C-alpha positions in Angstrom: -10.6 7.1 -4.4 -7.6 6.7 -2.0 -4.7 4.3 -2.5 -2.1 3.0 0.0 1.5 2.8 -1.2 3.5 0.2 0.8 7.3 -0.2 0.6 8.6 -3.6 1.8 12.0 -5.0 2.7 11.5 -8.6 2.0 8.2 -9.5 3.6 8.4 -6.7 6.2 6.7 -3.4 5.7 9.2 -0.6 5.8 6.9 2.4 5.1 3.4 3.3 3.9 1.8 6.4 2.5 -1.8 7.2 1.9 -2.2 8.6 -1.6 -5.6 10.4 -2.0 -5.4 10.8 -5.8 -6.0 8.8 -9.0 -4.3 5.5 -9.6 -1.9 6.7 -12.3 -0.5 9.3 -9.9 -0.1 6.7 -7.1 1.7 4.3 -9.5 4.0 7.1 -10.8 4.8 8.1 -7.2 5.5 4.5 -6.2 7.8 4.0 -9.2 9.7 7.2 -8.6 10.2 6.6 -4.9 11.3 3.0 -5.0 15.0 3.8 -5.9 15.0 6.5 -3.2 13.5 4.2 -0.5 15.9 1.5 -1.6 18.9 3.7 -1.0 17.6 4.9 2.3 16.4 1.7 3.9 17.0 -1.2 1.5 13.4 -1.7 0.4 13.0 -4.3 -2.3 9.4 -3.8 -3.5 6.5 -1.4 -3.6 2.8 -2.0 -4.0 -0.3 0.1 -4.5 -3.5 -1.0 -2.8 -7.0 0.3 -3.2 -8.1 1.5 0.2 -11.8 0.8 -0.5 -11.5 -2.8 -1.7 -8.1 -3.9 -0.4 -7.1 -5.1 -3.9 -3.4 -4.8 -4.8 -3.5 -2.9 -8.1 0.2 -2.5 -8.8 3.4 -4.2 -7.6 7.1 -3.5 -8.5 10.0 -5.5 -7.3 13.6 -4.3 -7.7 16.1 -7.0 -8.2 19.1 -6.8 -5.9 22.5 -6.9 -7.6 23.9 -10.3 -7.5 27.3 -10.8 -5.9 30.0 -12.8 -7.6 32.5 -14.7 -5.5 35.9 -14.6 -7.1 
């Protein structure tokens, strides 16, 4: 079964990748790539969607560091 990994910056899609493997591998790849994609293009979340059903099976959102006004 294939999965689609989608990286988003806010509500806008920043990048997608088709992952033709098992779900656990797709989730591991999404988790590992989120910090890298965040550094490259400022993405804020990643989701894994089943290509066959369209169901979102995993979502991870990175919190942005809060700024403190002094």
